C-alpha positions in Angstrom: 27.7 -5.8 -23.1 27.8 -7.3 -26.7 27.5 -3.7 -28.2 29.6 -1.3 -26.4 27.5 2.1 -29.1 24.3 2.3 -28.1 23.7 4.4 -31.3 24.6 1.5 -33.5 22.9 -1.1 -31.8 21.4 -2.7 -29.0 23.1 -3.0 -25.7 22.0 -6.6 -24.8 22.0 -9.9 -26.4 19.4 -11.4 -28.6 19.4 -14.0 -25.9 18.4 -11.5 -23.3 16.3 -9.7 -25.4 14.0 -12.5 -26.4 13.8 -13.4 -22.6 12.5 -9.8 -21.7 10.0 -10.5 -24.8 8.9 -13.6 -23.1 8.7 -12.2 -19.9 6.8 -9.0 -21.5 3.7 -11.4 -22.5 3.9 -13.1 -19.0 4.0 -10.0 -17.1 1.0 -8.1 -19.2 -1.4 -11.5 -19.5 -0.4 -13.7 -16.0 1.4 -11.3 -13.6 -0.4 -7.9 -13.9 -4.2 -9.2 -14.7 -3.8 -11.9 -11.6 -5.9 -10.6 -8.7 -3.9 -8.5 -5.5 -4.0 -11.2 -3.2 -2.3 -13.8 -5.1 1.5 -13.3 -4.2 2.4 -17.0 -4.3 1.6 -17.1 -8.1 3.6 -13.7 -8.9 6.5 -15.4 -7.0 6.1 -18.5 -9.1 6.3 -16.6 -12.2 9.4 -14.5 -10.7 10.8 -18.2 -9.8 10.1 -19.5 -13.6 12.1 -16.6 -15.1 15.5 -16.7 -12.7 14.7 -14.5 -9.8 15.6 -15.7 -6.7 12.4 -15.2 -4.2 12.1 -16.2 -0.5 9.1 -16.8 1.6 6.1 -14.6 2.3 7.1 -12.2 -0.4 4.6 -9.9 -1.5 4.9 -8.5 -4.8 1.9 -6.7 -6.3 0.4 -6.9 -9.9 1.4 -3.3 -10.4 5.3 -4.1 -10.2 7.0 -3.3 -12.9 10.1 -5.4 -13.4 12.4 -5.5 -16.2 14.5 -8.7 -16.4 13.7 -11.2 -13.6 16.7 -13.0 -13.3 18.1 -10.0 -12.0 16.2 -9.9 -8.8 16.8 -11.3 -5.5 14.0 -10.9 -3.1 14.3 -12.2 0.2 12.0 -13.4 3.1 8.8 -11.7 3.8 9.9 -8.3 1.9 7.1 -6.4 0.1 6.7 -4.4 -3.0 4.1 -1.9 -3.9 1.9 -1.7 -7.2 3.4 1.2 -8.9 7.0 0.4 -7.9 9.7 -0.3 -10.9 12.2 -2.6 -10.7 14.8 -1.4 -13.5 16.6 -4.4 -13.2 19.4 -4.1 -15.7 21.9 -5.1 -12.9 21.1 -7.2 -10.1 18.3 -5.7 -7.3 18.7 -7.4 -3.8 15.7 -6.4 -1.5 16.5 -7.4 2.1 14.4 -9.7 4.7 11.1 -7.9 5.7 11.9 -4.4 3.9 9.5 -2.7 2.1 9.7 -0.5 -1.4 6.2 2.0 -1.7 4.2 2.5 -4.4 5.9 4.9 -7.3 9.5 4.0 -6.6 12.0 3.6 -9.0 15.1 1.2 -8.8 17.3 1.8 -11.6 20.4 -0.2 -11.8 21.7 0.6 -15.3 23.0 3.9 -16.9 25.1 4.8 -19.6 28.9 6.5 -20.0 28.1 9.7 -21.0 32.1 10.4 -21.0 32.5 7.5 -23.8 31.4 7.6 -27.5 28.5 5.5 -27.9 27.4 6.2 -24.6 28.1 2.4 -23.4 25.4 0.9 -20.8 26.8 0.4 -17.4 25.4 -1.9 -14.6 25.5 -1.5 -11.4 23.7 -3.4 -8.5 21.0 -1.9 -5.9 21.2 -3.8 -2.8 18.3 -2.6 0.0 19.3 -3.7 3.5 16.8 -6.0 6.1 14.2 -3.9 7.5 14.8 -0.9 5.1 11.7 1.2 4.1 12.2 3.3 0.9 9.1 5.7 0.9 6.4 6.6 -2.2 8.2 7.7 -5.3 11.8 7.7 -3.9 14.5 7.3 -6.9 17.4 4.8 -6.1 20.4 5.3 -8.4 22.6 2.6 -10.0 25.2 1.1 -7.4 23.7 2.3 -4.5 23.5 0.2 -1.1 20.3 1.4 1.4 21.5 0.1 4.7 19.5 -2.2 7.3 17.1 -0.8 8.6 17.2 2.6 6.7 14.3 4.5 6.0 14.4 6.5 3.0 11.7 9.6 2.8 9.1 9.9 0.1 10.8 11.4 -3.1 14.4 11.4 -2.2 16.6 10.8 -4.8 19.2 8.5 -3.6 22.7 9.0 -5.3 24.8 7.4 -3.1 24.8 4.8 -0.5 22.9 5.4 2.6 24.1 4.4 6.2 21.6 1.5 8.4 19.4 2.6 10.7 19.2 6.4 9.9 16.1 8.7 8.1 17.0 9.7 5.0 15.6 12.2 2.9 15.9 14.9 0.4 17.6 15.8 -3.5 20.0 14.6 -3.0 18.7 12.1 -0.1 21.1 12.7 3.1 21.0 11.1 6.5 18.5 13.2 8.4 18.6 11.4 11.9 18.8 8.1 14.1 16.7 5.2 14.4 16.0 2.3 16.7 17.3 -0.7 15.7 14.4 -3.1 15.7 16.2 -6.0 17.2 16.9 -3.8 20.2 13.1 -2.5 20.3 11.8 -5.9 20.5 9.9 -5.7 17.0 11.9 -8.1 15.0 9.9 -10.6 13.5 11.2 -14.5 14.1 9.5 -16.1 11.5 11.6 -17.7 8.5 
């Protein structure tokens, strides 16, 4: 980070701030005003700003994205309207994963133990076949395991294991879930 003191200046470079300004203009015009079915168009716009976007990705026009160049959206994942991807750090959403409406993935925080509260970014990873239900909050540095289901309005402060249903504030594993490969439900489309 160019500045370690958030009281005296911005945490990001001028280049980063200018890129976010341009993205902001594209976001409120070409991205958010696009019709809901135009997923390919929004994927194209995200790629133009450095996002890694796989095939068949569904990003709805009501998604708020801080920095597209910090996104990795793998094949056939879905990001619902009202989701915030606060991508100060890297956010990866795995193949066939679903992020439901109102969910907030936050890849940045501040070190409150240091003078000036310097910014800290930590990546968030959502595994393949995972589902994060409505209005959940995912903290920086969290990994959601493959096939994991995060319950609605959960607050995820630590990584969650694969093929578990997890819920609560703070989020904890509640019960196991059958891997989709075992149940014969995995999509073979690539």
